N, C-alpha and C positions, 0 to 999 in steps of 0.2 A: 637726585633721581631714586624713585623708591619702586621697588621690583618685588611684586608680592607673587608666592607660588600658592596655587591651590591644587590640593591632591584630591582627584576624583578616583572613584572606583571604575577599574576598567569595565566597559560597556558589556563584555561578557563574563563577569565573575561568577565563579562557581560558588554555588550555594549548595549545602548538605545537610542533611536531616539525620535523625537517631535511627540507628541501625534497625533492619528490620530481618526477619529469619524466615525460611520457608525450608519444607523437605518434599521428597517425592521417593517413590521406590518403582523399580521395574521387575516384573518376573517374566519379561519375554523370552520365549526360548530361542535364545541367540548365544553368543559367546559371551564371557564373563565381561570383557571389554565394551561389547555392544550394549548389554545390560546396564553397565555403568554410565556409559556415556547417555543411554535414554533417562536414567534415573537424574543425572546431573542436568541435562537438558530441561527436563520436567521441573525440576526443583527451582532452577532459573525462571522459568516461565512463572510458575507459583509465587515466587518472591516479585517478579516485576507486577504480577497481579496486586498483590498485598501493597506493594510501594504505590501503585497508581490509587488504589483505594484509599490509603493512609493519606498521602501527600498530595495527589492530582497526577494528572497524566505526565507533566514534565518531568516526574521522579521515577519513571518507569524503566530507565535504560540500565541495563546491569553494566553494560560497557561504560558508563559515566560514573557509577558508582565507587567508592573508595573503601578501603579496609575490607575487601572481598574474603571471604572464607569458604573453602569447599570442602566438606568431609564426607567421605564416601566409605562404605563398607558392606557387610552382608555376608551371604551363604554362597554355596554352589547353585542356588536355584533363585535366589533373587538379590538385588543391589538396592542400598537404600542411600542417598544423599541429602546431606543437609547443607544449606548454604545461608550466610548472612553477609550483609554489607550496608553500608550507609548510602541512602539514595541521593544523587546529587544533579543539579541542573546547571546549565552553563549561562541560563538568562534567568 
């Protein structure tokens, strides 16, 4: 009796692309924490647009990306955040 095993890729194999970077800034007259959150959220939104434009709509989700980096800084008047990650898709 001969038994053969065929290895198949999972139906939902994760596929990742080269990293994409984006940044944003907020000078809203809010608390430092609120300015930083706005800058981070805007940077991630910019990343999502760049990932979609570069690799297609399936790669636009920050939550599915790998190797995420978020760096924020600034002054008392503004906050700036830079983000980078490898866009991934599950299908």
